[in-house]
C-alpha atoms as a printed R data frame, in Angstrom:
    type eleno elety resid chain resno       x       y       z
1   ATOM     1    CA   MET     A     1   0.000   0.000   0.000
2   ATOM     2    CA   ARG     A     2   1.287   3.436  -0.904
3   ATOM     3    CA   ARG     A     3   1.993   5.724   2.029
4   ATOM     4    CA   ALA     A     4  -0.556   8.269   0.805
5   ATOM     5    CA   ASP     A     5  -3.201   5.530   0.675
6   ATOM     6    CA   ARG     A     6  -2.257   4.394   4.172
7   ATOM     7    CA   LEU     A     7  -2.609   7.919   5.576
8   ATOM     8    CA   PHE     A     8  -6.024   8.191   3.982
9   ATOM     9    CA   GLN     A     9  -7.036   4.833   5.486
10  ATOM    10    CA   ILE     A    10  -5.905   5.980   8.939
11  ATOM    11    CA   VAL     A    11  -8.125   9.054   8.685
12  ATOM    12    CA   GLN     A    12 -11.035   6.797   7.747
13  ATOM    13    CA   TYR     A    13 -10.435   4.514  10.734
14  ATOM    14    CA   LEU     A    14 -10.303   7.508  13.072
15  ATOM    15    CA   HIS     A    15 -13.513   9.034  11.751
16  ATOM    16    CA   HIS     A    16 -15.789   7.884  14.591
17  ATOM    17    CA   ASP     A    17 -16.384   8.712  18.241
18  ATOM    18    CA   ARG     A    18 -14.490   5.866  19.854
19  ATOM    19    CA   VAL     A    19 -10.741   5.863  20.419
20  ATOM    20    CA   THR     A    20  -8.635   3.658  18.128
21  ATOM    21    CA   THR     A    21  -5.302   2.354  19.337
22  ATOM    22    CA   ALA     A    22  -2.083   2.277  17.348
23  ATOM    23    CA   ARG     A    23  -2.091  -1.505  17.697
24  ATOM    24    CA   ASP     A    24  -5.519  -1.773  16.030
25  ATOM    25    CA   LEU     A    25  -4.429   0.522  13.218
26  ATOM    26    CA   ALA     A    26  -1.211  -1.432  12.739
27  ATOM    27    CA   GLN     A    27  -3.081  -4.737  12.542
28  ATOM    28    CA   ASN     A    28  -5.680  -3.398  10.117
29  ATOM    29    CA   LEU     A    29  -3.066  -1.825   7.854
30  ATOM    30    CA   GLU     A    30  -0.461  -4.579   8.289
31  ATOM    31    CA   VAL     A    31   2.354  -2.276   9.370
32  ATOM    32    CA   SER     A    32   4.286  -1.758  12.604
33  ATOM    33    CA   GLU     A    33   3.047   0.389  15.455
34  ATOM    34    CA   ARG     A    34   6.124   2.585  14.983
35  ATOM    35    CA   THR     A    35   4.954   3.302  11.436
36  ATOM    36    CA   ILE     A    36   1.546   4.283  12.781
37  ATOM    37    CA   TYR     A    37   3.111   6.672  15.290
38  ATOM    38    CA   ARG     A    38   5.058   8.367  12.493
39  ATOM    39    CA   ASP     A    39   1.960   8.552  10.300
40  ATOM    40    CA   ILE     A    40  -0.122  10.084  13.092
41  ATOM    41    CA   GLN     A    41   2.564  12.690  13.675
42  ATOM    42    CA   ASP     A    42   2.684  13.530   9.961
43  ATOM    43    CA   LEU     A    43  -1.114  13.814   9.801
44  ATOM    44    CA   SER     A    44  -1.104  16.205  12.750
45  ATOM    45    CA   LEU     A    45   1.659  18.346  11.204
46  ATOM    46    CA   SER     A    46  -0.311  18.526   7.946
47  ATOM    47    CA   GLY     A    47  -3.350  19.955   9.751
48  ATOM    48    CA   VAL     A    48  -5.518  16.883  10.315
49  ATOM    49    CA   PRO     A    49  -7.007  17.364  13.833
50  ATOM    50    CA   VAL     A    50  -5.990  14.069  15.464
51  ATOM    51    CA   SER     A    51  -6.420  13.975  19.229
52  ATOM    52    CA   GLY     A    52  -4.951  11.414  21.625
53  ATOM    53    CA   GLU     A    53  -1.525  10.056  22.368
54  ATOM    54    CA   ALA     A    54   0.643   6.968  22.102
55  ATOM    55    CA   GLY     A    55  -0.348   4.204  24.494
56  ATOM    56    CA   ILE     A    56  -3.948   5.430  24.789
57  ATOM    57    CA   GLY     A    57  -5.394   5.849  21.326
58  ATOM    58    CA   TYR     A    58  -6.445   8.364  18.721
59  ATOM    59    CA   ARG     A    59  -9.538   9.866  17.157
60  ATOM    60    CA   LEU     A    60 -10.447  12.827  14.985
61  ATOM    61    CA   MET     A    61 -11.810  15.980  16.533
62  ATOM    62    CA   LYS     A    62 -15.546  16.410  15.996
63  ATOM    63    CA   GLY     A    63 -16.528  18.447  12.978
64  ATOM    64    CA   TYR     A    64 -13.720  17.267  10.742
65  ATOM    65    CA   HIS     A    65 -15.022  15.970   7.420
66  ATOM    66    CA   LEU     A    66 -13.301  13.558   5.121
67  ATOM    67    CA   PRO     A    67 -12.908  14.420   1.449
68  ATOM    68    CA   PRO     A    68 -15.075  12.470  -1.019
69  ATOM    69    CA   LEU     A    69 -14.247   8.755  -0.891
70  ATOM    70    CA   MET     A    70 -12.373   7.166  -3.756
71  ATOM    71    CA   PHE     A    71 -12.669   3.453  -4.423
72  ATOM    72    CA   ASN     A    72 -10.351   0.939  -5.991
73  ATOM    73    CA   GLU     A    73 -11.698  -1.732  -8.356
74  ATOM    74    CA   GLU     A    74 -12.278  -4.382  -5.681
75  ATOM    75    CA   GLU     A    75 -14.021  -1.945  -3.328
76  ATOM    76    CA   LEU     A    76 -16.278  -0.694  -6.114
77  ATOM    77    CA   ALA     A    77 -17.151  -4.246  -7.182
78  ATOM    78    CA   THR     A    78 -18.023  -5.085  -3.576
79  ATOM    79    CA   LEU     A    79 -20.303  -2.068  -3.178
80  ATOM    80    CA   LEU     A    80 -22.099  -2.687  -6.453
81  ATOM    81    CA   LEU     A    81 -22.589  -6.380  -5.724
82  ATOM    82    CA   GLY     A    82 -24.064  -5.609  -2.318
83  ATOM    83    CA   ALA     A    83 -26.370  -2.936  -3.737
84  ATOM    84    CA   ARG     A    84 -27.632  -5.293  -6.444
85  ATOM    85    CA   MET     A    85 -28.357  -7.984  -3.855
86  ATOM    86    CA   VAL     A    86 -30.346  -5.503  -1.806
87  ATOM    87    CA   GLN     A    87 -32.265  -4.399  -4.899
88  ATOM    88    CA   SER     A    88 -33.271  -7.963  -5.748
89  ATOM    89    CA   TRP     A    89 -33.851  -9.636  -2.403
90  ATOM    90    CA   THR     A    90 -35.252  -7.116   0.054
91  ATOM    91    CA   ASP     A    91 -38.241  -4.807   0.395
92  ATOM    92    CA   LYS     A    92 -39.130  -1.755  -1.659
93  ATOM    93    CA   GLY     A    93 -37.671   0.763   0.794
94  ATOM    94    CA   LEU     A    94 -34.244  -0.866   0.920
95  ATOM    95    CA   ALA     A    95 -34.258  -1.476  -2.842
96  ATOM    96    CA   GLN     A    96 -34.875   2.226  -3.481
97  ATOM    97    CA   ALA     A    97 -32.119   3.171  -1.036
98  ATOM    98    CA   ALA     A    98 -29.731   0.819  -2.856
99  ATOM    99    CA   SER     A    99 -30.629   2.442  -6.182
100 ATOM   100    CA   ARG     A   100 -29.936   5.894  -4.773
101 ATOM   101    CA   ALA     A   101 -26.609   4.721  -3.389
102 ATOM   102    CA   MET     A   102 -25.593   3.291  -6.772
103 ATOM   103    CA   THR     A   103 -26.526   6.570  -8.462
104 ATOM   104    CA   LYS     A   104 -24.350   8.491  -6.021
105 ATOM   105    CA   ILE     A   105 -21.450   6.124  -6.679
106 ATOM   106    CA   GLU     A   106 -21.863   6.507 -10.448
107 ATOM   107    CA   ASN     A   107 -21.798  10.283 -10.081
108 ATOM   108    CA   VAL     A   108 -18.487  10.478  -8.232
109 ATOM   109    CA   ILE     A   109 -16.255   7.676  -9.483
110 ATOM   110    CA   PRO     A   110 -13.416   8.658 -11.828
111 ATOM   111    CA   ASP     A   111 -13.579   7.798 -15.515
112 ATOM   112    CA   HIS     A   112 -11.023   4.993 -15.332
113 ATOM   113    CA   LEU     A   113 -13.312   3.038 -12.975
114 ATOM   114    CA   ARG     A   114 -16.542   3.502 -14.936
115 ATOM   115    CA   PRO     A   115 -16.089   0.224 -16.863
116 ATOM   116    CA   GLU     A   116 -16.437  -1.566 -13.506
117 ATOM   117    CA   LEU     A   117 -20.096  -0.522 -13.435
118 ATOM   118    CA   GLU     A   118 -20.805  -2.839 -16.362
119 ATOM   119    CA   ARG     A   119 -18.686  -5.828 -15.393
120 ATOM   120    CA   GLN     A   120 -20.681  -9.029 -14.953
121 ATOM   121    CA   GLU     A   121 -18.279 -11.656 -13.583
122 ATOM   122    CA   ILE     A   122 -20.418 -11.902 -10.446
123 ATOM   123    CA   MET     A   123 -24.109 -11.557 -11.253
124 ATOM   124    CA   VAL     A   124 -27.149 -11.169  -9.047
125 ATOM   125    CA   PRO     A   125 -30.164 -12.820 -10.716
126 ATOM   126    CA   ASP     A   126 -33.141 -10.492 -10.749
127 ATOM   127    CA   PHE     A   127 -35.490 -12.759  -8.833
128 ATOM   128    CA   PRO     A   128 -37.371 -10.280  -6.654
129 ATOM   129    CA   ALA     A   129 -38.572 -11.356  -3.231
130 ATOM   130    CA   ASN     A   130 -42.152 -12.555  -2.986
131 ATOM   131    CA   PRO     A   131 -44.245  -9.358  -2.632
132 ATOM   132    CA   GLU     A   132 -45.870 -10.649   0.556
133 ATOM   133    CA   VAL     A   133 -42.485 -11.523   2.061
134 ATOM   134    CA   ALA     A   134 -41.143  -8.111   1.030
135 ATOM   135    CA   ASN     A   135 -44.051  -6.426   2.820
136 ATOM   136    CA   HIS     A   136 -43.411  -8.531   5.922
137 ATOM   137    CA   LEU     A   137 -39.736  -7.573   5.760
138 ATOM   138    CA   ALA     A   138 -40.537  -3.858   5.653
139 ATOM   139    CA   LEU     A   139 -42.925  -4.112   8.613
140 ATOM   140    CA   LEU     A   140 -40.502  -6.179  10.688
141 ATOM   141    CA   ARG     A   141 -37.608  -3.813   9.986
142 ATOM   142    CA   LYS     A   142 -39.792  -1.006  11.276
143 ATOM   143    CA   SER     A   143 -40.741  -2.972  14.385
144 ATOM   144    CA   ILE     A   144 -37.110  -3.801  15.208
145 ATOM   145    CA   LYS     A   145 -36.062  -0.177  14.855
146 ATOM   146    CA   ALA     A   146 -38.944   1.068  17.043
147 ATOM   147    CA   GLN     A   147 -38.858  -1.927  19.430
148 ATOM   148    CA   GLN     A   148 -42.563  -2.539  18.905
149 ATOM   149    CA   LYS     A   149 -44.244  -5.895  19.335
150 ATOM   150    CA   VAL     A   150 -45.736  -7.690  16.334
151 ATOM   151    CA   GLN     A   151 -48.581 -10.166  16.255
152 ATOM   152    CA   TYR     A   152 -49.282 -12.619  13.442
153 ATOM   153    CA   GLU     A   153 -50.562 -16.070  12.582
154 ATOM   154    CA   TYR     A   154 -47.780 -18.556  11.963
155 ATOM   155    CA   VAL     A   155 -48.091 -21.723   9.897
156 ATOM   156    CA   ARG     A   156 -45.603 -24.443  10.803
157 ATOM   157    CA   GLN     A   157 -44.196 -26.886   8.267
158 ATOM   158    CA   ASP     A   158 -46.702 -29.531   9.435
159 ATOM   159    CA   GLY     A   159 -49.579 -27.127   8.789
160 ATOM   160    CA   GLU     A   160 -50.335 -26.250  12.413
161 ATOM   161    CA   HIS     A   161 -51.500 -22.661  12.925
162 ATOM   162    CA   SER     A   162 -50.812 -20.508  15.978
163 ATOM   163    CA   VAL     A   163 -51.095 -16.838  16.886
164 ATOM   164    CA   ARG     A   164 -47.803 -15.348  18.032
165 ATOM   165    CA   THR     A   165 -46.949 -12.092  19.745
166 ATOM   166    CA   VAL     A   166 -43.222 -11.512  19.417
167 ATOM   167    CA   HIS     A   167 -40.433  -9.057  20.114
168 ATOM   168    CA   PRO     A   168 -38.622  -8.901  16.743
169 ATOM   169    CA   LEU     A   169 -34.836  -8.884  17.137
170 ATOM   170    CA   GLY     A   170 -33.173  -9.632  13.788
171 ATOM   171    CA   LEU     A   171 -33.725 -10.662  10.194
172 ATOM   172    CA   PHE     A   172 -31.573 -13.259   8.431
173 ATOM   173    CA   TYR     A   173 -31.389 -14.159   4.746
174 ATOM   174    CA   TRP     A   174 -30.326 -17.724   3.953
175 ATOM   175    CA   GLY     A   175 -30.173 -17.553   0.162
176 ATOM   176    CA   LYS     A   176 -33.707 -18.835  -0.356
177 ATOM   177    CA   VAL     A   177 -35.731 -17.648   2.596
178 ATOM   178    CA   TRP     A   178 -35.844 -14.805   5.087
179 ATOM   179    CA   THR     A   179 -36.235 -15.679   8.755
180 ATOM   180    CA   LEU     A   180 -37.087 -13.594  11.782
181 ATOM   181    CA   VAL     A   181 -35.410 -14.148  15.150
182 ATOM   182    CA   ALA     A   182 -37.655 -12.966  17.970
183 ATOM   183    CA   TRP     A   183 -38.556 -13.460  21.590
184 ATOM   184    CA   CYS     A   184 -41.874 -15.314  21.507
185 ATOM   185    CA   GLU     A   185 -44.338 -14.522  24.282
186 ATOM   186    CA   LEU     A   186 -46.245 -17.773  23.673
187 ATOM   187    CA   ARG     A   187 -43.175 -19.975  24.181
188 ATOM   188    CA   ASN     A   188 -41.317 -17.535  26.460
189 ATOM   189    CA   GLN     A   189 -38.179 -18.350  24.468
190 ATOM   190    CA   PHE     A   190 -36.214 -17.315  21.415
191 ATOM   191    CA   ARG     A   191 -37.838 -18.524  18.231
192 ATOM   192    CA   HIS     A   192 -37.121 -18.102  14.536
193 ATOM   193    CA   PHE     A   193 -39.876 -17.812  11.951
194 ATOM   194    CA   ARG     A   194 -39.841 -18.076   8.172
195 ATOM   195    CA   LEU     A   195 -41.308 -14.938   6.686
196 ATOM   196    CA   ASP     A   196 -43.121 -16.923   3.994
197 ATOM   197    CA   ARG     A   197 -45.094 -18.723   6.732
198 ATOM   198    CA   ILE     A   198 -46.163 -15.554   8.509
199 ATOM   199    CA   GLU     A   199 -49.732 -14.428   7.840
200 ATOM   200    CA   SER     A   200 -51.385 -11.062   8.524
201 ATOM   201    CA   PRO     A   201 -48.664  -9.444  10.675
202 ATOM   202    CA   VAL     A   202 -49.778  -6.419  12.681
203 ATOM   203    CA   LEU     A   203 -47.492  -3.848  14.267
204 ATOM   204    CA   LEU     A   204 -48.793  -3.383  17.819
205 ATOM   205    CA   GLU     A   205 -48.716  -0.195  19.830
206 ATOM   206    CA   ASP     A   206 -47.053  -2.051  22.701
207 ATOM   207    CA   SER     A   207 -43.298  -1.646  22.858
208 ATOM   208    CA   TYR     A   208 -40.744  -4.000  24.364
209 ATOM   209    CA   GLN     A   209 -37.560  -3.329  26.284
210 ATOM   210    CA   SER     A   210 -34.084  -4.751  25.766
211 ATOM   211    CA   VAL     A   211 -34.055  -7.195  28.669
212 ATOM   212    CA   PRO     A   212 -30.809  -9.015  29.503
213 ATOM   213    CA   GLY     A   213 -31.112 -12.581  28.303
214 ATOM   214    CA   ARG     A   214 -33.619 -11.672  25.576
215 ATOM   215    CA   THR     A   215 -31.529  -9.627  23.144
216 ATOM   216    CA   LEU     A   216 -30.171 -10.541  19.742
217 ATOM   217    CA   VAL     A   217 -26.680 -10.710  21.242
218 ATOM   218    CA   ASP     A   218 -27.976 -13.265  23.759
219 ATOM   219    CA   PHE     A   219 -29.543 -15.312  20.979
220 ATOM   220    CA   LEU     A   220 -26.325 -15.309  18.955
221 ATOM   221    CA   ALA     A   221 -24.410 -16.376  22.045
222 ATOM   222    CA   THR     A   222 -26.660 -19.421  22.413
223 ATOM   223    CA   VAL     A   223 -26.068 -20.307  18.766
224 ATOM   224    CA   CYS     A   224 -22.300 -20.096  19.235
225 ATOM   225    CA   ASP     A   225 -22.528 -22.207  22.395
226 ATOM   226    CA   ASP     A   226 -24.537 -24.854  20.524
227 ATOM   227    CA   GLY     A   227 -21.831 -24.959  17.879
């Protein structure tokens, strides 16, 4: 990596509220901590408002804005692939956001990278999500963000129906189906539900709190323990 590119990457890593240590920067950029110390000093001398010190960590002062981002070929391919996946396999709101993001990328990339926009080595088939599933996805995303309970009828694989009131926690896409991970009031446990087996979901006015033992982090911990 060129030194200029490394300095730019350091500024990107520091562009958040938390403190970043020289060790973390060195590991991410695959250089020595001594190199990071020199780079931080050079950034400060050039006018970049880096606060902090060796042995503690660094961050940028609030209000400092990065220049427009520039992408290399691999980064651009990654962004475009992700945006195309979102366009094809999620709900209308996310698909529109992905389209806007792609337009912004197209407007700022330099001419020598424009051919990357048309490359097709990795394709995303345009098989849109089932409209009903897409609607469920939009509602559940809203419920997770607002921490509102959702009630729906669920049809199990064996055909059994049940009415569930859940605390939605996370949505997972497995290549063919979307599933919801939630805390189920009926079972008083974590449960996961296929979105294509959910019927008539309703966003309730009741909210739920992040209770220790019932969060998405707790669920993921149980999955890791099972593994």
